[in-house]
C-alpha positions as a LaTeX table, in Angstrom:
\begin{tabular}{lrrr}
\hline
Residue & $x$ (\AA) & $y$ (\AA) & $z$ (\AA) \\
\hline
Met1 & 133.39 & 122.02 & 96.84 \\
Asn2 & 135.03 & 120.41 & 99.87 \\
Met3 & 134.15 & 116.68 & 100.01 \\
Asn4 & 133.41 & 116.78 & 103.76 \\
Lys5 & 131.00 & 119.66 & 103.24 \\
Thr6 & 129.32 & 117.72 & 100.42 \\
Ile7 & 128.80 & 114.66 & 102.64 \\
Lys8 & 127.52 & 116.84 & 105.48 \\
Ala9 & 125.04 & 118.55 & 103.15 \\
Leu10 & 123.73 & 115.22 & 101.92 \\
Asn11 & 123.18 & 114.05 & 105.49 \\
Val12 & 121.20 & 117.11 & 106.57 \\
Lys13 & 117.57 & 116.18 & 107.06 \\
Glu14 & 115.29 & 118.57 & 105.22 \\
Glu15 & 112.63 & 119.84 & 107.61 \\
Arg16 & 109.38 & 121.34 & 106.38 \\
Asn17 & 107.43 & 123.98 & 108.23 \\
Leu18 & 103.81 & 123.09 & 107.54 \\
Ser19 & 102.29 & 125.78 & 109.74 \\
Met20 & 100.79 & 127.48 & 106.69 \\
Leu21 & 99.18 & 124.28 & 105.44 \\
Met22 & 95.69 & 125.49 & 106.23 \\
Asp23 & 92.56 & 126.69 & 104.50 \\
Phe24 & 92.80 & 130.44 & 104.02 \\
Tyr25 & 89.61 & 131.05 & 105.95 \\
Glu26 & 91.29 & 129.73 & 109.09 \\
Ile27 & 93.48 & 132.85 & 109.00 \\
Thr28 & 90.72 & 135.26 & 107.99 \\
Met29 & 88.51 & 134.00 & 110.84 \\
Ser30 & 91.39 & 134.16 & 113.30 \\
Asn31 & 92.13 & 137.74 & 112.31 \\
Gly32 & 88.44 & 138.54 & 112.69 \\
Tyr33 & 88.30 & 137.03 & 116.18 \\
Phe34 & 91.44 & 138.98 & 117.10 \\
Ile35 & 90.37 & 142.43 & 115.92 \\
Asn36 & 86.93 & 141.96 & 117.50 \\
Gly37 & 88.48 & 141.12 & 120.87 \\
Asn38 & 87.35 & 137.47 & 120.91 \\
Gly39 & 90.65 & 135.75 & 120.17 \\
Ala40 & 91.13 & 134.48 & 123.72 \\
Thr41 & 87.61 & 133.01 & 124.04 \\
Val42 & 87.82 & 129.32 & 124.97 \\
Val43 & 85.99 & 126.98 & 122.61 \\
Tyr44 & 85.52 & 123.24 & 122.13 \\
Phe45 & 85.79 & 121.51 & 118.76 \\
Asp46 & 85.18 & 117.83 & 117.92 \\
Met47 & 86.71 & 115.99 & 114.98 \\
Phe48 & 84.40 & 113.10 & 114.00 \\
Tyr49 & 83.10 & 111.35 & 110.89 \\
Arg50 & 79.61 & 110.36 & 109.79 \\
Lys51 & 80.03 & 107.22 & 107.67 \\
Asn52 & 82.44 & 104.28 & 107.60 \\
Pro53 & 84.23 & 103.88 & 104.26 \\
Asp54 & 83.28 & 100.91 & 102.06 \\
Gly55 & 80.04 & 100.44 & 104.01 \\
Ala56 & 82.12 & 98.92 & 106.81 \\
Gly57 & 80.94 & 98.29 & 110.35 \\
Phe58 & 83.74 & 100.33 & 111.92 \\
Ser59 & 86.92 & 102.26 & 111.16 \\
Ile60 & 90.45 & 102.38 & 112.61 \\
Thr61 & 91.73 & 105.72 & 113.86 \\
Ala62 & 95.30 & 106.69 & 112.94 \\
Gly63 & 97.48 & 109.74 & 112.34 \\
Leu64 & 97.68 & 111.04 & 115.92 \\
Glu65 & 101.48 & 111.00 & 116.03 \\
Gln66 & 101.70 & 113.30 & 113.01 \\
Leu67 & 99.13 & 115.64 & 114.54 \\
Ile68 & 101.14 & 115.78 & 117.77 \\
Asn69 & 104.34 & 116.59 & 115.87 \\
Phe70 & 102.57 & 119.36 & 113.97 \\
Val71 & 101.08 & 120.97 & 117.08 \\
Lys72 & 104.45 & 120.85 & 118.83 \\
Ser73 & 106.23 & 122.56 & 115.98 \\
Ile74 & 103.71 & 125.08 & 114.65 \\
Glu75 & 105.28 & 128.51 & 114.22 \\
Phe76 & 104.98 & 131.34 & 111.73 \\
Thr77 & 108.27 & 132.43 & 110.19 \\
Lys78 & 109.21 & 135.91 & 109.05 \\
Glu79 & 108.59 & 134.74 & 105.49 \\
Asp80 & 105.10 & 133.54 & 106.47 \\
Ile81 & 104.30 & 136.88 & 108.09 \\
Glu82 & 105.56 & 138.82 & 105.07 \\
Tyr83 & 103.41 & 136.68 & 102.78 \\
Leu84 & 100.34 & 137.35 & 104.91 \\
Arg85 & 101.15 & 141.05 & 105.12 \\
Gly86 & 101.30 & 141.15 & 101.35 \\
Lys87 & 97.76 & 139.81 & 101.04 \\
Gly88 & 96.44 & 143.05 & 102.55 \\
Tyr89 & 93.75 & 141.34 & 104.64 \\
Phe90 & 95.24 & 141.28 & 108.11 \\
Ser91 & 95.80 & 143.78 & 110.89 \\
Glu92 & 99.36 & 144.51 & 111.87 \\
Glu93 & 98.57 & 143.64 & 115.49 \\
Phe94 & 97.32 & 140.21 & 114.42 \\
Leu95 & 100.47 & 139.59 & 112.38 \\
Gln96 & 102.59 & 140.49 & 115.40 \\
Tyr97 & 100.50 & 138.06 & 117.44 \\
Leu98 & 101.26 & 135.30 & 114.93 \\
Glu99 & 105.00 & 135.95 & 115.20 \\
Gly100 & 104.95 & 134.57 & 118.74 \\
Phe101 & 102.18 & 132.03 & 118.27 \\
Lys102 & 102.26 & 128.77 & 120.22 \\
Phe103 & 99.38 & 126.36 & 120.78 \\
Thr104 & 98.32 & 126.68 & 124.42 \\
Gly105 & 95.19 & 124.55 & 124.64 \\
Asp106 & 94.12 & 121.00 & 125.49 \\
Ile107 & 93.74 & 118.09 & 123.09 \\
Tyr108 & 92.05 & 114.79 & 123.90 \\
Ala109 & 92.09 & 111.92 & 121.42 \\
Ile110 & 91.29 & 108.25 & 120.93 \\
Pro111 & 94.63 & 106.39 & 120.61 \\
Glu112 & 95.75 & 105.19 & 117.20 \\
Gly113 & 94.70 & 101.70 & 116.21 \\
Thr114 & 91.38 & 101.84 & 118.07 \\
Pro115 & 88.18 & 100.73 & 116.28 \\
Val116 & 85.86 & 103.72 & 116.10 \\
Phe117 & 82.36 & 104.49 & 114.88 \\
Pro118 & 80.48 & 107.37 & 113.25 \\
Asn119 & 79.74 & 110.50 & 115.31 \\
Glu120 & 82.35 & 109.73 & 117.98 \\
Ala121 & 84.90 & 112.46 & 118.65 \\
Leu122 & 88.24 & 111.02 & 117.54 \\
Val123 & 89.87 & 114.28 & 118.65 \\
Thr124 & 88.53 & 117.04 & 120.91 \\
Ile125 & 90.12 & 120.47 & 121.20 \\
Lys126 & 89.67 & 122.83 & 124.14 \\
Ser127 & 91.57 & 126.04 & 123.46 \\
Lys128 & 91.45 & 129.69 & 122.55 \\
Val129 & 89.39 & 130.04 & 119.39 \\
Ile130 & 92.38 & 131.18 & 117.32 \\
Asp131 & 94.40 & 128.14 & 118.40 \\
Ala132 & 91.54 & 125.84 & 117.47 \\
Gln133 & 91.08 & 127.41 & 114.03 \\
Leu134 & 94.74 & 127.46 & 113.04 \\
Ile135 & 95.24 & 123.71 & 113.56 \\
Glu136 & 91.96 & 122.61 & 111.93 \\
Thr137 & 93.18 & 121.75 & 108.42 \\
Met138 & 96.24 & 119.78 & 109.51 \\
Leu139 & 94.25 & 117.98 & 112.19 \\
Leu140 & 91.75 & 116.79 & 109.58 \\
Leu141 & 94.49 & 115.97 & 107.09 \\
Cys142 & 96.48 & 113.85 & 109.56 \\
Ile143 & 93.55 & 111.89 & 110.99 \\
Asn144 & 91.47 & 111.55 & 107.81 \\
His145 & 94.23 & 110.19 & 105.61 \\
Gln146 & 95.76 & 107.61 & 107.91 \\
Ser147 & 92.42 & 106.50 & 109.37 \\
Leu148 & 91.25 & 105.78 & 105.82 \\
Ile149 & 94.32 & 103.68 & 104.96 \\
Ala150 & 94.45 & 101.88 & 108.32 \\
Thr151 & 90.77 & 100.97 & 107.94 \\
Lys152 & 91.28 & 99.61 & 104.41 \\
Ala153 & 94.41 & 97.73 & 105.45 \\
Asn154 & 92.62 & 96.13 & 108.37 \\
Arg155 & 89.86 & 94.88 & 106.07 \\
Ile156 & 92.43 & 93.38 & 103.71 \\
Val157 & 94.37 & 91.78 & 106.57 \\
Arg158 & 91.20 & 90.23 & 108.00 \\
Ala159 & 90.30 & 88.90 & 104.55 \\
Ser160 & 93.65 & 87.07 & 104.38 \\
Gln161 & 92.62 & 84.87 & 107.34 \\
Gly162 & 96.01 & 84.88 & 109.04 \\
Arg163 & 98.17 & 84.87 & 105.91 \\
Pro164 & 100.79 & 87.64 & 105.85 \\
Val165 & 99.95 & 90.78 & 103.84 \\
Leu166 & 102.59 & 93.09 & 102.36 \\
Glu167 & 102.02 & 96.74 & 101.37 \\
Leu168 & 103.42 & 97.39 & 97.86 \\
Gly169 & 101.75 & 100.63 & 96.80 \\
Ala170 & 104.30 & 103.47 & 96.91 \\
Arg171 & 104.53 & 103.96 & 93.15 \\
Arg172 & 100.76 & 104.48 & 92.90 \\
Ala173 & 100.32 & 106.53 & 96.10 \\
His174 & 99.19 & 110.15 & 96.13 \\
Gly175 & 102.63 & 111.72 & 96.44 \\
Ala176 & 105.56 & 111.06 & 98.74 \\
Asp177 & 103.66 & 111.66 & 101.98 \\
Gly178 & 100.86 & 109.43 & 100.75 \\
Ala179 & 103.34 & 106.61 & 100.21 \\
Ile180 & 105.23 & 107.01 & 103.49 \\
Leu181 & 102.29 & 107.65 & 105.80 \\
Gly182 & 100.20 & 105.15 & 103.84 \\
Ala183 & 102.75 & 102.48 & 104.69 \\
Arg184 & 102.66 & 103.57 & 108.34 \\
Ala185 & 98.86 & 103.43 & 108.48 \\
Ser186 & 98.83 & 100.07 & 106.70 \\
Tyr187 & 101.13 & 98.66 & 109.35 \\
Ile188 & 98.80 & 99.92 & 112.08 \\
Gly189 & 95.98 & 98.14 & 110.24 \\
Gly190 & 97.92 & 94.87 & 110.42 \\
Val191 & 100.12 & 94.39 & 107.35 \\
Asn192 & 103.40 & 92.58 & 107.94 \\
Gly193 & 105.73 & 94.76 & 105.92 \\
Thr194 & 106.12 & 97.35 & 103.18 \\
Ala195 & 108.06 & 97.83 & 99.97 \\
Thr196 & 108.55 & 101.49 & 100.92 \\
Thr197 & 112.09 & 101.56 & 102.31 \\
Ile198 & 111.88 & 105.00 & 103.92 \\
Ala199 & 108.88 & 103.85 & 105.99 \\
Asp200 & 111.19 & 101.30 & 107.62 \\
Arg201 & 113.81 & 103.93 & 108.30 \\
Met202 & 111.30 & 106.46 & 109.69 \\
Phe203 & 108.70 & 104.27 & 111.41 \\
Asn204 & 110.22 & 100.77 & 111.72 \\
Val205 & 107.71 & 99.27 & 109.29 \\
Pro206 & 109.67 & 96.21 & 108.06 \\
Ala207 & 110.90 & 96.75 & 104.48 \\
Ile208 & 110.69 & 93.81 & 102.10 \\
Gly209 & 111.39 & 93.21 & 98.42 \\
Thr210 & 113.04 & 90.86 & 95.97 \\
Met211 & 113.01 & 91.49 & 92.21 \\
Ala212 & 110.96 & 93.06 & 89.43 \\
His213 & 110.40 & 91.83 & 85.89 \\
Ala214 & 113.27 & 94.10 & 84.80 \\
Trp215 & 115.72 & 91.80 & 86.60 \\
Val216 & 114.57 & 88.83 & 84.56 \\
Gln217 & 114.43 & 90.80 & 81.31 \\
Phe218 & 117.96 & 92.16 & 81.88 \\
His219 & 119.51 & 88.70 & 81.77 \\
Asp220 & 119.83 & 86.61 & 78.62 \\
Ser221 & 117.55 & 83.93 & 80.00 \\
Glu222 & 115.13 & 83.41 & 82.83 \\
Tyr223 & 117.32 & 80.66 & 84.28 \\
Glu224 & 120.37 & 82.95 & 84.32 \\
Ala225 & 118.31 & 85.66 & 86.04 \\
Phe226 & 117.19 & 83.23 & 88.75 \\
Glu227 & 120.67 & 81.79 & 89.11 \\
Ala228 & 122.24 & 85.24 & 89.56 \\
Tyr229 & 119.67 & 86.23 & 92.16 \\
Ala230 & 120.05 & 82.96 & 94.07 \\
Lys231 & 123.81 & 83.44 & 94.24 \\
Ala232 & 123.38 & 87.03 & 95.45 \\
Tyr233 & 120.72 & 86.19 & 98.08 \\
Pro234 & 120.97 & 82.48 & 98.89 \\
Gly235 & 119.42 & 82.84 & 102.33 \\
Ser236 & 116.32 & 84.76 & 101.23 \\
Cys237 & 115.67 & 83.79 & 97.63 \\
Thr238 & 112.18 & 84.51 & 96.27 \\
Leu239 & 111.78 & 84.41 & 92.49 \\
Leu240 & 109.28 & 86.25 & 90.26 \\
Val241 & 108.06 & 83.52 & 87.87 \\
Asp242 & 105.54 & 85.18 & 85.51 \\
Thr243 & 107.78 & 87.20 & 83.16 \\
Tyr244 & 107.32 & 84.70 & 80.31 \\
Asn245 & 105.23 & 81.65 & 81.21 \\
Val246 & 104.56 & 80.57 & 84.78 \\
Leu247 & 104.00 & 76.87 & 84.27 \\
Lys248 & 106.22 & 76.20 & 81.25 \\
Ser249 & 109.30 & 78.21 & 82.19 \\
Gly250 & 108.99 & 80.19 & 85.42 \\
Ile251 & 108.39 & 77.32 & 87.83 \\
Pro252 & 110.62 & 74.78 & 86.02 \\
Asn253 & 113.51 & 77.30 & 86.10 \\
Ala254 & 112.83 & 78.13 & 89.75 \\
Ile255 & 112.91 & 74.44 & 90.65 \\
Lys256 & 116.10 & 73.95 & 88.65 \\
Val257 & 117.82 & 76.81 & 90.48 \\
Ala258 & 116.60 & 75.45 & 93.82 \\
Lys259 & 118.16 & 72.07 & 93.06 \\
Glu260 & 121.32 & 73.13 & 91.22 \\
Val261 & 122.27 & 76.34 & 92.99 \\
Leu262 & 120.64 & 76.65 & 96.40 \\
Glu263 & 120.53 & 73.10 & 97.75 \\
Pro264 & 124.26 & 72.44 & 97.11 \\
Met265 & 124.84 & 75.55 & 99.28 \\
Gly266 & 122.63 & 74.11 & 102.00 \\
Lys267 & 119.90 & 76.67 & 101.25 \\
Arg268 & 116.23 & 76.40 & 100.32 \\
Leu269 & 114.11 & 78.34 & 97.85 \\
Lys270 & 112.09 & 80.62 & 100.12 \\
Gly271 & 109.32 & 81.56 & 97.74 \\
Ile272 & 108.00 & 82.33 & 94.29 \\
Arg273 & 105.82 & 85.29 & 93.32 \\
Leu274 & 102.89 & 85.43 & 90.92 \\
Asp275 & 102.03 & 88.90 & 89.63 \\
Ser276 & 99.59 & 88.19 & 86.81 \\
Gly277 & 97.14 & 85.67 & 85.42 \\
Asp278 & 94.46 & 83.63 & 87.17 \\
Leu279 & 96.01 & 83.56 & 90.62 \\
Ala280 & 93.71 & 80.86 & 92.03 \\
Tyr281 & 94.32 & 78.47 & 89.11 \\
Leu282 & 98.05 & 79.19 & 88.83 \\
Ser283 & 98.71 & 78.91 & 92.56 \\
Lys284 & 97.13 & 75.44 & 92.68 \\
Lys285 & 99.17 & 74.26 & 89.71 \\
Val286 & 102.35 & 75.82 & 91.10 \\
Arg287 & 101.81 & 74.27 & 94.53 \\
Ala288 & 101.54 & 70.80 & 92.97 \\
Met289 & 104.73 & 71.32 & 90.93 \\
Leu290 & 106.71 & 72.62 & 93.91 \\
Asp291 & 105.50 & 69.82 & 96.17 \\
Glu292 & 106.36 & 67.19 & 93.60 \\
Ala293 & 109.89 & 68.64 & 93.47 \\
Gly294 & 110.20 & 68.37 & 97.24 \\
Leu295 & 109.83 & 72.13 & 97.78 \\
Thr296 & 106.90 & 71.84 & 100.16 \\
Asp297 & 108.30 & 74.67 & 102.30 \\
Cys298 & 108.49 & 77.12 & 99.39 \\
Lys299 & 105.94 & 79.92 & 99.88 \\
Ile300 & 103.68 & 81.26 & 97.13 \\
Val301 & 103.34 & 85.04 & 97.08 \\
Ala302 & 100.59 & 86.63 & 95.00 \\
Ser303 & 100.13 & 90.24 & 93.93 \\
Asn304 & 98.23 & 92.15 & 91.20 \\
Ser305 & 95.32 & 94.49 & 92.03 \\
Leu306 & 94.26 & 92.69 & 95.20 \\
Asp307 & 91.81 & 93.89 & 97.85 \\
Glu308 & 89.65 & 92.30 & 100.54 \\
Tyr309 & 87.12 & 91.02 & 98.01 \\
Thr310 & 89.59 & 89.42 & 95.57 \\
Ile311 & 91.53 & 87.89 & 98.46 \\
Thr312 & 88.30 & 86.43 & 99.89 \\
Asp313 & 87.46 & 84.98 & 96.47 \\
Leu314 & 90.94 & 83.51 & 95.99 \\
Ile315 & 90.76 & 81.73 & 99.34 \\
Gln316 & 87.23 & 80.48 & 98.68 \\
Gln317 & 88.37 & 79.14 & 95.30 \\
Gly318 & 91.05 & 77.06 & 96.98 \\
Gly319 & 94.01 & 79.19 & 95.92 \\
Lys320 & 97.28 & 77.97 & 97.41 \\
Ile321 & 98.59 & 81.40 & 98.31 \\
Asp322 & 100.69 & 81.90 & 101.44 \\
Ile323 & 101.38 & 85.65 & 101.26 \\
Phe324 & 99.46 & 88.51 & 99.64 \\
Gly325 & 101.10 & 91.63 & 98.22 \\
Val326 & 98.66 & 94.54 & 97.96 \\
Gly327 & 99.42 & 97.79 & 96.17 \\
Glu328 & 97.28 & 100.70 & 95.01 \\
Arg329 & 93.95 & 99.39 & 96.24 \\
Met330 & 95.23 & 99.66 & 99.81 \\
Val331 & 97.54 & 102.67 & 99.84 \\
Thr332 & 94.97 & 104.81 & 97.99 \\
Ala333 & 91.89 & 103.09 & 99.46 \\
Lys334 & 90.77 & 102.90 & 95.84 \\
Ser335 & 87.22 & 101.69 & 96.47 \\
Glu336 & 86.35 & 104.75 & 98.60 \\
Pro337 & 89.28 & 107.16 & 98.78 \\
Val338 & 87.86 & 109.71 & 101.25 \\
Phe339 & 87.48 & 109.49 & 105.02 \\
Gly340 & 84.84 & 112.10 & 105.70 \\
Gly341 & 86.06 & 113.46 & 109.00 \\
Val342 & 84.74 & 116.92 & 109.95 \\
Tyr343 & 85.67 & 119.49 & 112.58 \\
Lys344 & 82.78 & 121.20 & 114.34 \\
Leu345 & 82.40 & 123.78 & 117.11 \\
Val346 & 80.45 & 122.14 & 119.95 \\
Ala347 & 80.78 & 124.57 & 122.87 \\
Val348 & 81.97 & 128.03 & 123.90 \\
Glu349 & 83.03 & 129.17 & 127.38 \\
Lys350 & 81.41 & 132.37 & 128.70 \\
Asn351 & 82.06 & 133.62 & 132.21 \\
Gly352 & 83.35 & 130.19 & 133.19 \\
Glu353 & 80.27 & 128.37 & 131.89 \\
Val354 & 80.46 & 125.89 & 129.02 \\
Ile355 & 77.68 & 126.78 & 126.56 \\
Pro356 & 76.82 & 123.90 & 124.18 \\
Lys357 & 76.58 & 124.78 & 120.47 \\
Ile358 & 74.82 & 122.88 & 117.71 \\
Lys359 & 74.69 & 122.82 & 113.91 \\
Leu360 & 71.31 & 121.88 & 112.49 \\
Ser361 & 70.49 & 120.23 & 109.19 \\
Glu362 & 67.46 & 118.98 & 107.30 \\
Asn363 & 69.29 & 115.66 & 107.35 \\
Glu364 & 68.94 & 114.14 & 110.83 \\
Asp365 & 72.31 & 112.39 & 110.51 \\
Lys366 & 74.10 & 115.73 & 110.05 \\
Ile367 & 72.83 & 117.35 & 113.26 \\
Ile368 & 75.91 & 117.40 & 115.46 \\
Asn369 & 76.07 & 116.28 & 119.08 \\
Pro370 & 76.67 & 119.44 & 121.15 \\
Gly371 & 78.72 & 120.15 & 124.24 \\
His372 & 81.97 & 119.02 & 125.80 \\
Lys373 & 81.73 & 115.23 & 125.71 \\
Met374 & 83.43 & 111.92 & 126.46 \\
Val375 & 83.29 & 108.69 & 124.46 \\
Trp376 & 82.85 & 105.51 & 126.52 \\
Arg377 & 83.02 & 101.87 & 125.44 \\
Leu378 & 81.08 & 99.28 & 127.40 \\
Tyr379 & 82.57 & 95.78 & 127.54 \\
Asp380 & 81.14 & 92.45 & 128.64 \\
Lys381 & 82.92 & 91.43 & 131.86 \\
Asp382 & 83.01 & 87.74 & 130.92 \\
Thr383 & 84.07 & 87.93 & 127.26 \\
Asn384 & 85.72 & 91.38 & 127.08 \\
Met385 & 83.75 & 91.94 & 123.86 \\
Ala386 & 82.58 & 95.47 & 123.07 \\
Leu387 & 78.85 & 95.84 & 123.70 \\
Ala388 & 78.17 & 99.48 & 122.84 \\
Asp389 & 79.65 & 102.98 & 122.83 \\
Val390 & 78.06 & 105.87 & 124.70 \\
Leu391 & 78.60 & 109.60 & 124.27 \\
Thr392 & 78.15 & 111.50 & 127.53 \\
Leu393 & 78.75 & 115.01 & 128.78 \\
Ala394 & 82.36 & 115.32 & 129.95 \\
Asp395 & 81.54 & 115.38 & 133.66 \\
Glu396 & 79.24 & 112.34 & 133.59 \\
Val397 & 80.26 & 109.00 & 135.10 \\
Ile398 & 78.89 & 105.63 & 134.02 \\
Asn399 & 78.19 & 103.47 & 137.07 \\
Glu400 & 79.41 & 99.94 & 136.36 \\
Asn401 & 77.65 & 98.56 & 139.42 \\
Glu402 & 74.16 & 99.22 & 138.11 \\
Pro403 & 72.36 & 98.21 & 134.90 \\
Tyr404 & 72.82 & 100.88 & 132.22 \\
Thr405 & 70.11 & 101.56 & 129.65 \\
Ile406 & 71.18 & 102.58 & 126.17 \\
Phe407 & 68.76 & 103.86 & 123.55 \\
Asp408 & 68.83 & 104.83 & 119.89 \\
Pro409 & 69.25 & 108.64 & 119.81 \\
Val410 & 66.86 & 108.96 & 116.84 \\
His411 & 64.42 & 106.10 & 117.45 \\
Ile412 & 64.36 & 106.51 & 121.20 \\
Trp413 & 61.90 & 103.66 & 121.80 \\
Lys414 & 64.69 & 101.25 & 120.84 \\
Lys415 & 66.26 & 100.53 & 124.22 \\
Lys416 & 68.55 & 97.90 & 125.69 \\
Lys417 & 69.62 & 97.31 & 129.29 \\
Ile418 & 73.33 & 96.51 & 129.70 \\
Thr419 & 74.41 & 94.44 & 132.71 \\
Asn420 & 77.62 & 92.70 & 133.82 \\
Phe421 & 79.77 & 95.25 & 132.04 \\
Tyr422 & 82.69 & 97.57 & 132.58 \\
Ala423 & 83.11 & 101.01 & 131.02 \\
Lys424 & 86.26 & 102.56 & 129.57 \\
Lys425 & 86.85 & 106.15 & 128.48 \\
Leu426 & 88.24 & 106.10 & 124.95 \\
Gln427 & 89.70 & 109.60 & 124.79 \\
Val428 & 92.96 & 110.29 & 126.61 \\
Pro429 & 94.74 & 113.62 & 127.30 \\
Val430 & 97.31 & 114.47 & 124.63 \\
Phe431 & 98.03 & 118.17 & 125.28 \\
Leu432 & 97.23 & 120.08 & 128.45 \\
Asn433 & 97.83 & 123.84 & 128.51 \\
Gly434 & 99.84 & 123.53 & 125.33 \\
Glu435 & 102.23 & 120.88 & 126.65 \\
Cys436 & 102.26 & 117.35 & 125.28 \\
Val437 & 101.44 & 114.88 & 128.09 \\
Tyr438 & 101.07 & 111.81 & 125.89 \\
Asp439 & 103.80 & 109.16 & 125.64 \\
Leu440 & 103.88 & 108.09 & 122.02 \\
Pro441 & 103.64 & 104.30 & 121.74 \\
Ser442 & 105.88 & 102.38 & 119.36 \\
Met443 & 104.57 & 101.16 & 116.02 \\
Glu444 & 104.48 & 97.62 & 117.38 \\
Glu445 & 102.44 & 98.74 & 120.37 \\
Ile446 & 99.96 & 100.58 & 118.14 \\
Arg447 & 99.69 & 97.60 & 115.78 \\
Asn448 & 99.17 & 95.15 & 118.65 \\
His449 & 96.59 & 97.47 & 120.22 \\
Cys450 & 94.71 & 97.52 & 116.93 \\
Lys451 & 94.63 & 93.73 & 116.66 \\
Glu452 & 93.58 & 93.31 & 120.27 \\
Gln453 & 90.77 & 95.85 & 119.99 \\
Val454 & 89.50 & 94.52 & 116.65 \\
Asp455 & 89.41 & 91.03 & 118.18 \\
Gly456 & 86.98 & 92.50 & 120.73 \\
Ile457 & 84.47 & 93.47 & 118.03 \\
Trp458 & 81.71 & 90.97 & 117.25 \\
Glu459 & 82.11 & 89.08 & 113.95 \\
Glu460 & 78.70 & 90.32 & 112.77 \\
Val461 & 80.02 & 93.90 & 112.91 \\
Lys462 & 83.17 & 92.88 & 110.99 \\
Arg463 & 81.34 & 91.56 & 107.92 \\
Phe464 & 82.51 & 93.18 & 104.68 \\
Ser465 & 78.97 & 93.31 & 103.30 \\
Asn466 & 75.94 & 94.45 & 105.28 \\
Pro467 & 77.65 & 94.46 & 108.70 \\
Ala468 & 75.52 & 94.52 & 111.82 \\
Lys469 & 75.11 & 98.02 & 113.24 \\
Tyr470 & 77.09 & 98.68 & 116.39 \\
Tyr471 & 75.34 & 100.71 & 119.10 \\
Val472 & 76.60 & 104.29 & 119.48 \\
Asp473 & 74.16 & 106.02 & 121.80 \\
Leu474 & 73.84 & 109.23 & 123.79 \\
Ser475 & 73.46 & 109.47 & 127.52 \\
Gln476 & 70.09 & 110.70 & 128.75 \\
Glu477 & 71.65 & 114.02 & 129.84 \\
Leu478 & 73.38 & 114.63 & 126.50 \\
Trp479 & 70.23 & 113.70 & 124.59 \\
Phe480 & 68.23 & 116.29 & 126.57 \\
Val481 & 70.84 & 119.00 & 125.87 \\
Lys482 & 70.68 & 118.20 & 122.16 \\
Gln483 & 66.88 & 118.25 & 122.04 \\
Glu484 & 66.69 & 121.55 & 123.90 \\
Leu485 & 69.06 & 123.18 & 121.41 \\
Ile486 & 67.17 & 121.75 & 118.43 \\
Gln487 & 63.90 & 123.10 & 119.79 \\
Lys488 & 65.47 & 126.48 & 120.62 \\
Tyr489 & 66.78 & 127.12 & 117.13 \\
Arg490 & 63.75 & 125.67 & 115.37 \\
Met491 & 61.55 & 128.07 & 117.37 \\
Met492 & 63.83 & 130.94 & 116.36 \\
Glu493 & 63.34 & 129.94 & 112.72 \\
Asp494 & 59.57 & 129.89 & 113.17 \\
Asn495 & 59.60 & 133.37 & 114.71 \\
Glu496 & 61.60 & 134.97 & 111.92 \\
\hline
\end{tabular}
């Protein structure tokens, strides 16, 4: 084979068409709408979740960029159509319709990195019913996965109390996409870098890494391993010191290399890493040994099954750790690995009128909020701290010049009057009439937005255990619409 052709082939980026990544019933329903003449009916869907993972006080929304890319590129290939034809379920007219399919609706979403709360629409779709059904699975996949990881990462970053956190979980992630997008979501949540190199190339998440135990084992002695690494990377030398014995060999050899190899070159030992053992105890002993050797600027990096709780304990126990490396417990959100986002029909347009729809349940928490809505956040004018969120009908306006009364939508006697506030709509237009109108922010902008918005949440809400409940209330108008629909369908049940 010609060498130039070989190089060219290696450089071709493999693109995947994920248009068929959907639950099969999305296609069966779409075909049903089509053959019954309802395919062009305009509907409204909300994507929301009911419970914060880990019993947290809030979550971080993420994954919007991947959703946008999917909606832009969705198309059904000839191979897709032939596959569907072979199933024997679908009308030929519907298959021809899919051949020219393009999303033509509107999408509104809360920007990535924003703190969010249960029952708020993270994404709202206004489109033809077929359009809304065909993007459902990927919409949930994109937002659920990255929101879960960004939320977990943010908890871990807050637990570190300003110390840098590195994401090291690719080898334990749920597949390649889990590793890459997990690193992206972790960066949104606040981590400082990732071991996943491709995440740096694709999303500018800073890639970091030094050595594994294999490097030390490969050499005839630990000292020779450290010496070789120091000579290869004199300006950024961090040594893994727990291959044999941290205190008896790892740190003494690291100090020896710092003095005999690096300092004669005018360089300093940047750091050492602990990956096993009692990290609190070892870090205190190591800090004393490094300081005594004049290496007071040498950082101590710790890894090994860390999460927000172990990091909190290590700091409370006086551990002398400067940087935390967190692997599988972050990139898989091990403690609660599901973000329970759902996608529900909330309204249908008939003759130009928006008709609210509701799903009932014996469980009060699972009764959805109907209608085309907007999510508002009310902020204190003096402190810029978030006071409450309010769900309203889409055409409502919150008057900032008058006191605004919020009330618990279930226990309606619980009321609070908000004054001296300003109100901000959280959802922004992303697609209008099938065209993307949203300027994608950079990763740094998303990450900074996340930090800024989390700083505006009260500390009581940010507790890891038993956080204070944040107010998410309904406007009076929306509450009335919901109650009318509940009563309507309950009466229908009674009459059957």
